[in-house]
C-alpha positions as semicolon CSV with decimal commas, in nm:
position;residue;x (nm);y (nm);z (nm)
1;M;-2,968;0,635;1,635
2;L;-2,810;0,396;1,384
3;T;-2,602;0,685;1,250
4;I;-2,466;0,767;1,596
5;L;-2,400;0,403;1,678
6;G;-2,225;0,351;1,344
7;F;-1,983;0,638;1,397
8;A;-1,939;0,534;1,762
9;M;-1,849;0,179;1,659
10;I;-1,589;0,295;1,409
11;A;-1,444;0,549;1,655
12;T;-1,425;0,289;1,932
13;F;-1,246;0,046;1,702
14;L;-0,990;0,303;1,586
15;V;-0,921;0,436;1,936
16;L;-0,870;0,090;2,087
17;I;-0,631;-0,033;1,820
18;M;-0,435;0,294;1,803
19;M;-0,393;0,291;2,181
20;K;-0,304;-0,080;2,156
21;K;-0,572;-0,177;2,406
22;M;-0,691;-0,457;2,177
23;S;-0,543;-0,649;1,886
24;P;-0,699;-0,571;1,546
25;I;-0,848;-0,920;1,515
26;A;-1,012;-0,903;1,858
27;A;-1,138;-0,549;1,796
28;L;-1,279;-0,638;1,453
29;V;-1,480;-0,920;1,607
30;L;-1,582;-0,808;1,956
31;I;-1,666;-0,440;1,897
32;P;-1,919;-0,496;1,614
33;A;-2,069;-0,789;1,805
34;L;-2,122;-0,562;2,105
35;F;-2,273;-0,281;1,897
36;C;-2,498;-0,529;1,719
37;V;-2,647;-0,605;2,061
38;F;-2,679;-0,231;2,134
39;V;-2,874;-0,188;1,809
40;G;-3,113;-0,458;1,926
41;K;-3,028;-0,704;1,651
42;G;-2,811;-0,946;1,844
43;A;-3,027;-1,237;1,733
44;K;-2,926;-1,170;1,372
45;L;-2,551;-1,146;1,446
46;G;-2,492;-1,492;1,301
47;D;-2,660;-1,400;0,973
48;Y;-2,462;-1,078;0,945
49;V;-2,132;-1,254;1,013
50;I;-2,204;-1,534;0,764
51;D;-2,298;-1,276;0,499
52;G;-1,975;-1,087;0,567
53;V;-1,761;-1,402;0,560
54;T;-1,930;-1,519;0,239
55;S;-1,856;-1,189;0,066
56;L;-1,491;-1,185;0,176
57;A;-1,415;-1,556;0,141
58;P;-1,280;-1,520;-0,218
59;T;-1,053;-1,238;-0,098
60;A;-0,923;-1,451;0,190
61;A;-0,858;-1,743;-0,046
62;M;-0,677;-1,514;-0,288
63;L;-0,456;-1,376;-0,011
64;M;-0,376;-1,719;0,130
65;F;-0,252;-1,862;-0,199
66;A;-0,095;-1,533;-0,314
67;I;0,119;-1,525;0,000
68;V;0,227;-1,883;-0,066
69;Y;0,299;-1,803;-0,432
70;F;0,506;-1,491;-0,374
71;G;0,667;-1,640;-0,063
72;V;0,796;-1,932;-0,268
73;M;0,909;-1,693;-0,542
74;I;1,113;-1,504;-0,282
75;D;1,258;-1,833;-0,157
76;V;1,368;-1,942;-0,505
77;G;1,530;-1,604;-0,580
78;L;1,294;-1,443;-0,832
79;F;1,316;-1,100;-0,666
80;D;1,687;-1,105;-0,578
81;P;1,785;-0,905;-0,890
82;I;1,516;-0,647;-0,810
83;V;1,650;-0,606;-0,457
84;R;2,007;-0,572;-0,585
85;G;1,902;-0,323;-0,853
86;I;1,709;-0,105;-0,610
87;L;1,992;-0,128;-0,360
88;K;2,250;-0,012;-0,612
89;F;2,027;0,290;-0,665
90;C;1,975;0,333;-0,291
91;K;2,345;0,286;-0,198
92;A;2,242;0,214;0,164
93;D;2,109;0,571;0,183
94;P;1,779;0,594;0,379
95;M;1,655;0,874;0,156
96;R;1,702;0,670;-0,159
97;I;1,553;0,361;0,005
98;V;1,230;0,544;0,091
99;V;1,206;0,692;-0,260
100;G;1,282;0,346;-0,400
101;T;0,995;0,206;-0,192
102;A;0,750;0,453;-0,348
103;L;0,888;0,386;-0,696
104;L;0,865;0,008;-0,660
105;A;0,513;0,023;-0,513
106;G;0,400;0,252;-0,795
107;I;0,541;0,025;-1,066
108;V;0,403;-0,298;-0,920
109;S;0,063;-0,130;-0,869
110;L;0,017;-0,136;-1,246
111;D;-0,131;-0,483;-1,204
112;G;-0,425;-0,323;-1,021
113;D;-0,406;-0,546;-0,712
114;G;-0,307;-0,395;-0,376
115;S;-0,224;-0,725;-0,207
116;T;0,020;-0,823;-0,481
117;T;0,179;-0,479;-0,469
118;F;0,234;-0,494;-0,095
119;M;0,368;-0,849;-0,100
120;I;0,630;-0,769;-0,364
121;T;0,723;-0,429;-0,219
122;V;0,761;-0,550;0,139
123;S;0,947;-0,863;0,028
124;A;1,200;-0,654;-0,162
125;M;1,241;-0,362;0,081
126;Y;1,194;-0,514;0,427
127;P;1,552;-0,650;0,451
128;L;1,692;-0,304;0,372
129;Y;1,484;-0,129;0,636
130;K;1,575;-0,388;0,897
131;R;1,945;-0,384;0,812
132;L;1,966;-0,005;0,842
133;K;1,725;0,006;1,140
134;M;1,490;0,237;0,951
135;S;1,131;0,302;1,056
136;L;0,906;0,031;0,914
137;V;0,596;0,252;0,931
138;V;0,765;0,480;0,678
139;M;0,783;0,183;0,443
140;T;0,419;0,081;0,494
141;G;0,296;0,440;0,474
142;V;0,480;0,524;0,152
143;A;0,379;0,196;-0,012
144;A;0,013;0,244;0,083
145;M;0,002;0,600;-0,053
146;A;0,172;0,512;-0,383
147;N;-0,064;0,220;-0,428
148;G;-0,362;0,437;-0,336
149;V;-0,288;0,680;-0,617
150;M;-0,235;0,397;-0,866
151;N;-0,550;0,220;-0,743
152;T;-0,750;0,463;-0,957
153;L;-0,645;0,275;-1,273
154;P;-0,955;0,157;-1,462
155;W;-0,879;-0,207;-1,374
156;G;-0,799;-0,122;-1,011
157;G;-1,163;-0,111;-0,897
158;P;-1,280;0,238;-0,789
159;T;-1,298;0,382;-1,141
160;A;-1,493;0,080;-1,265
161;R;-1,731;0,108;-0,969
162;A;-1,789;0,479;-1,029
163;A;-1,851;0,414;-1,399
164;T;-2,096;0,135;-1,322
165;A;-2,282;0,330;-1,054
166;L;-2,330;0,637;-1,273
167;K;-2,357;0,449;-1,607
168;L;-2,050;0,615;-1,756
169;D;-1,750;0,500;-1,958
170;A;-1,449;0,428;-1,735
171;S;-1,207;0,587;-1,982
172;D;-1,409;0,911;-1,983
173;I;-1,362;0,926;-1,606
174;F;-0,999;0,820;-1,584
175;V;-0,819;0,975;-1,884
176;P;-0,896;1,341;-1,795
177;M;-0,790;1,266;-1,434
178;I;-0,440;1,156;-1,538
179;P;-0,274;1,501;-1,490
180;A;-0,415;1,536;-1,137
181;L;-0,317;1,178;-1,050
182;L;0,035;1,238;-1,182
183;V;0,059;1,540;-0,953
184;G;-0,053;1,319;-0,666
185;L;0,208;1,056;-0,752
186;L;0,476;1,324;-0,779
187;F;0,370;1,451;-0,435
188;V;0,413;1,099;-0,294
189;F;0,767;1,087;-0,437
190;C;0,847;1,431;-0,292
191;L;0,704;1,325;0,043
192;S;0,914;1,008;0,024
193;Y;1,222;1,224;-0,029
194;V;1,138;1,436;0,276
195;L;1,068;1,131;0,493
196;G;1,388;0,969;0,368
197;V;1,597;1,274;0,455
198;R;1,437;1,271;0,800
199;E;1,528;0,904;0,841
200;R;1,883;0,976;0,726
201;R;1,921;1,248;0,989
202;R;1,762;1,033;1,261
203;L;2,000;0,747;1,193
204;G;2,301;0,970;1,139
205;V;2,380;0,807;0,805
206;L;2,611;0,999;0,572
207;T;2,561;1,018;0,197
208;L;2,841;0,912;-0,035
209;D;2,932;1,277;-0,109
210;E;2,952;1,351;0,265
211;V;3,175;1,048;0,318
212;L;3,403;1,161;0,035
213;E;3,419;1,513;0,179
214;E;3,520;1,380;0,521
215;K;3,789;1,159;0,367
216;V;3,923;1,453;0,163
217;E;3,950;1,661;0,480
218;E;4,127;1,373;0,656
219;K;4,364;1,338;0,360
220;E;4,441;1,712;0,364
221;T;4,516;1,701;0,735
222;E;4,740;1,398;0,688
223;T;4,925;1,570;0,403
224;V;4,991;1,879;0,616
225;L;5,113;1,669;0,909
226;V;5,368;1,477;0,699
227;G;5,493;1,804;0,550
228;A;5,391;1,726;0,196
229;G;5,236;2,067;0,148
230;G;4,892;2,192;0,235
231;S;4,811;2,356;-0,095
232;G;4,738;2,047;-0,301
233;D;4,454;2,038;-0,543
234;K;4,141;1,947;-0,349
235;A;3,972;1,817;-0,663
236;D;4,261;1,574;-0,722
237;L;4,244;1,461;-0,363
238;R;3,871;1,406;-0,392
239;K;3,916;1,208;-0,713
240;G;4,178;0,990;-0,553
241;V;3,974;0,929;-0,240
242;A;3,663;0,844;-0,442
243;G;3,846;0,545;-0,588
244;G;3,830;0,376;-0,250
245;A;3,515;0,525;-0,103
246;G;3,225;0,381;-0,290
247;S;3,270;0,405;-0,665
248;G;3,336;0,100;-0,875
249;T;3,393;-0,234;-0,708
250;D;3,357;-0,109;-0,349
251;A;3,012;0,027;-0,421
252;D;2,906;-0,306;-0,567
253;E;3,044;-0,489;-0,266
254;Q;2,852;-0,253;-0,037
255;A;2,533;-0,323;-0,233
256;D;2,586;-0,698;-0,205
257;D;2,653;-0,664;0,167
258;F;2,322;-0,486;0,224
259;Q;2,104;-0,692;-0,007
260;G;1,939;-0,867;0,291
261;L;1,882;-1,194;0,101
262;D;2,120;-1,485;0,155
263;P;2,275;-1,554;-0,189
264;H;2,361;-1,909;-0,079
265;R;2,028;-2,019;0,070
266;A;1,925;-2,375;-0,005
267;T;1,591;-2,279;-0,158
268;L;1,743;-2,094;-0,456
269;R;1,654;-2,236;-0,797
270;P;1,873;-2,044;-1,047
271;K;1,810;-2,297;-1,327
272;L;1,437;-2,233;-1,300
273;Y;1,466;-1,852;-1,284
274;W;1,321;-1,784;-1,629
275;F;1,042;-2,036;-1,580
276;N;0,943;-1,861;-1,255
277;A;0,969;-1,517;-1,417
278;L;0,757;-1,625;-1,715
279;L;0,500;-1,787;-1,487
280;T;0,470;-1,467;-1,284
281;V;0,429;-1,253;-1,598
282;V;0,160;-1,489;-1,728
283;L;-0,015;-1,484;-1,390
284;L;-0,018;-1,104;-1,371
285;T;-0,132;-1,082;-1,734
286;A;-0,414;-1,323;-1,659
287;M;-0,516;-1,105;-1,365
288;I;-0,526;-0,790;-1,576
289;M;-0,707;-0,962;-1,864
290;E;-0,944;-1,135;-1,619
291;W;-0,902;-1,475;-1,781
292;L;-0,999;-1,642;-1,452
293;P;-1,102;-1,517;-1,106
294;I;-0,797;-1,400;-0,912
295;P;-0,836;-1,659;-0,629
296;V;-0,837;-1,938;-0,889
297;L;-0,529;-1,797;-1,062
298;F;-0,328;-1,784;-0,740
299;L;-0,450;-2,127;-0,631
300;I;-0,328;-2,278;-0,959
301;G;-0,011;-2,069;-0,953
302;A;0,080;-2,172;-0,599
303;A;0,025;-2,541;-0,676
304;L;0,231;-2,514;-0,995
305;V;0,524;-2,323;-0,848
306;L;0,548;-2,560;-0,553
307;S;0,536;-2,870;-0,774
308;V;0,797;-2,748;-1,022
309;N;1,046;-2,588;-0,780
310;F;1,008;-2,841;-0,499
311;P;0,904;-3,175;-0,651
312;H;0,957;-3,367;-0,325
313;I;0,662;-3,357;-0,083
314;P;0,875;-3,294;0,234
315;D;1,022;-2,983;0,064
316;Q;0,673;-2,861;-0,028
317;K;0,557;-2,906;0,330
318;A;0,861;-2,713;0,453
319;R;0,782;-2,419;0,223
320;L;0,417;-2,415;0,331
321;A;0,521;-2,427;0,698
322;A;0,767;-2,140;0,640
323;H;0,486;-1,913;0,523
324;A;0,210;-2,044;0,746
325;D;0,252;-1,758;0,994
326;N;0,183;-1,491;0,731
327;V;-0,105;-1,691;0,584
328;L;-0,274;-1,735;0,921
329;N;-0,230;-1,372;1,027
330;V;-0,361;-1,224;0,705
331;S;-0,648;-1,465;0,640
332;G;-0,751;-1,442;1,006
333;M;-0,759;-1,064;0,980
334;V;-0,975;-1,078;0,667
335;F;-1,232;-1,307;0,828
336;A;-1,234;-1,087;1,138
337;A;-1,296;-0,783;0,913
338;A;-1,591;-0,976;0,769
339;V;-1,759;-0,950;1,109
340;F;-1,709;-0,573;1,113
341;T;-1,838;-0,517;0,760
342;G;-2,120;-0,769;0,803
343;V;-2,257;-0,589;1,110
344;L;-2,201;-0,244;0,962
345;Q;-2,398;-0,329;0,650
346;G;-2,647;-0,578;0,793
347;T;-2,775;-0,345;1,065
348;G;-2,814;-0,060;0,817
349;M;-2,554;0,159;0,990
350;V;-2,373;0,229;0,661
351;D;-2,691;0,344;0,487
352;H;-2,787;0,576;0,772
353;M;-2,435;0,719;0,798
354;A;-2,428;0,791;0,425
355;K;-2,772;0,952;0,428
356;W;-2,674;1,171;0,724
357;M;-2,359;1,287;0,548
358;V;-2,561;1,386;0,241
359;D;-2,831;1,560;0,444
360;V;-2,587;1,781;0,637
361;I;-2,454;1,937;0,317
362;P;-2,580;2,300;0,305
363;A;-2,811;2,384;0,015
364;G;-2,574;2,663;-0,091
365;M;-2,304;2,406;-0,167
366;G;-2,513;2,258;-0,451
367;P;-2,313;2,415;-0,738
368;H;-1,993;2,290;-0,570
369;M;-2,103;1,930;-0,526
370;A;-1,797;1,797;-0,708
371;L;-1,572;1,966;-0,450
372;V;-1,797;1,838;-0,171
373;T;-1,780;1,486;-0,314
374;G;-1,402;1,500;-0,332
375;I;-1,376;1,606;0,031
376;L;-1,637;1,354;0,147
377;S;-1,454;1,074;-0,036
378;L;-1,176;1,094;0,226
379;P;-1,375;0,997;0,537
380;L;-1,640;0,793;0,357
381;T;-1,404;0,562;0,167
382;Y;-1,202;0,524;0,487
383;F;-1,498;0,429;0,704
384;M;-1,678;0,210;0,451
385;S;-1,597;-0,021;0,163
386;N;-1,561;0,103;-0,193
387;D;-1,875;-0,086;-0,280
388;G;-2,070;0,095;-0,010
389;F;-1,944;0,436;-0,119
390;Y;-1,964;0,403;-0,496
391;F;-2,292;0,212;-0,514
392;G;-2,463;0,358;-0,208
393;V;-2,343;0,717;-0,162
394;L;-2,212;0,839;-0,499
395;P;-2,546;0,805;-0,686
396;V;-2,717;1,015;-0,418
397;L;-2,445;1,281;-0,436
398;A;-2,452;1,275;-0,816
399;E;-2,828;1,330;-0,818
400;A;-2,790;1,628;-0,585
401;G;-2,514;1,766;-0,808
402;A;-2,720;1,720;-1,125
403;A;-2,992;1,941;-0,979
404;H;-2,735;2,223;-0,973
405;G;-2,579;2,158;-1,312
406;V;-2,280;1,948;-1,200
407;T;-2,215;1,670;-1,454
408;P;-2,192;1,304;-1,346
409;L;-1,842;1,288;-1,499
410;E;-1,716;1,557;-1,262
411;M;-1,877;1,378;-0,969
412;A;-1,720;1,048;-1,071
413;R;-1,372;1,201;-1,102
414;A;-1,405;1,374;-0,766
415;S;-1,504;1,046;-0,604
416;L;-1,162;0,899;-0,686
417;V;-0,977;1,155;-0,476
418;G;-0,994;0,963;-0,147
419;Q;-0,819;0,646;-0,267
420;P;-0,472;0,719;-0,117
421;L;-0,639;0,728;0,226
422;H;-0,878;0,443;0,148
423;M;-0,590;0,198;0,101
424;S;-0,509;0,225;0,474
425;S;-0,869;0,173;0,584
426;P;-0,926;-0,108;0,836
427;L;-1,190;-0,238;0,595
428;V;-0,936;-0,301;0,315
429;P;-0,798;-0,657;0,334
430;A;-0,478;-0,566;0,149
431;V;-0,361;-0,335;0,429
432;Y;-0,338;-0,636;0,660
433;V;-0,103;-0,799;0,411
434;L;0,108;-0,482;0,422
435;V;0,133;-0,447;0,799
436;G;0,147;-0,822;0,855
437;M;0,443;-0,885;0,626
438;A;0,618;-0,570;0,750
439;R;0,558;-0,675;1,113
440;V;0,408;-0,335;1,192
441;E;0,121;-0,276;1,434
442;F;-0,189;-0,159;1,249
443;G;-0,236;0,122;1,501
444;D;0,119;0,249;1,443
445;H;0,063;0,243;1,067
446;T;-0,265;0,432;1,107
447;R;-0,117;0,703;1,327
448;F;0,162;0,762;1,080
449;V;-0,014;0,740;0,745
450;V;-0,353;0,911;0,794
451;K;-0,224;1,270;0,791
452;W;0,007;1,217;0,493
453;A;-0,248;1,019;0,294
454;A;-0,516;1,282;0,358
455;L;-0,274;1,552;0,240
456;T;-0,206;1,350;-0,077
457;C;-0,580;1,331;-0,142
458;L;-0,616;1,707;-0,103
459;V;-0,324;1,766;-0,341
460;I;-0,499;1,553;-0,607
461;L;-0,825;1,739;-0,546
462;G;-0,648;2,076;-0,572
463;A;-0,473;1,973;-0,894
464;G;-0,804;1,852;-1,038
465;M;-0,963;2,188;-0,970
466;L;-0,659;2,377;-1,100
467;F;-0,664;2,186;-1,428
468;G;-1,041;2,226;-1,460
469;I;-1,098;1,850;-1,437
470;I;-1,317;1,881;-1,127
């Protein structure tokens, strides 16, 4: 019964938010509360919620102060050169912008933190998407998938959990998986190209070569009409036209025009640029090296960056007020998700769902348990937290695989396959940072990304089997 109610609760939540019948915050709170009563444990709802809030409170604190930190860094101009650099690559071309989104998300994901990745990526790319009227769900989807692949880094979380659960060395799990993960990342870039081309066609935007071709044809027609001869060298015409169609100074002016960040805003602090850059590098290094807990690092960082860049208290209050909307939306979503996870785990639904999934595996699939684990990692890491999957489900699957000669290393590697889809799970706090800052409805993001993220997972699984890793 708990298994059925668990799946019913998750399905109800997803259907209601995708059909926009309820807001995510309301659905995360009311639906689990209702199902808790159905289970017959309504009297313990308070305990479950407090347990959930307690477990997610550090995450909420980290997000609150991280949003303030990176919001202030955007205000003072730290990311302006990044935006300009990406834009000069993108040249206001939707295809290049989408590929640039995947590239930026992949690079920033090296710090191992999804929230940081999404804050930087959205901050840099959002103005471009808005200026060109591009689909924002393409941005959130591509960023989530790129981060999902990179989330398998040993310091990203899943690999460390798998190593801990099965008592293995994280490097033994991750290093052999690198070729398959690179294939997955390459697939995300290829998918970004396809989605970008689709956006370009939808918006009717011409590439620079197409603009040059049109201008050459116009020049030829003009030459014929004035009687200057219609047999001129088309290459010469093209070279002459290119001088005024986007190469050189004009291209730079076009990039500046589309940068989306006001170069004259009052909050810029050009004299403090290198201080802010160094502070950010030190902060990210401290995160990777785990010198202090991440919430503490961002709390100190936010206080420091506010004090140095805006020494006057009224200016500090103005910056906090400017980012209060994002802080409230994201932190509120995290605490609401605490209700969902608290009820799911407290009532035992997660345990029963995991046991049912293991029990339904046919006995004949025993020798192929690594493949089964890879496939199961898609729905299981989407419907439950990484902790629940890696510490609750993976050991059971690994034990079943060991009985048929499948090594724990293979099982651990296969368990990483579902991470591109996991990063868009409603139980991942970072995804609310992504959709919140991008001003995208969670349901719209889910409808768009699930199919592409699942396909990315299967590509990684296929590559792992092809290379003999899984």
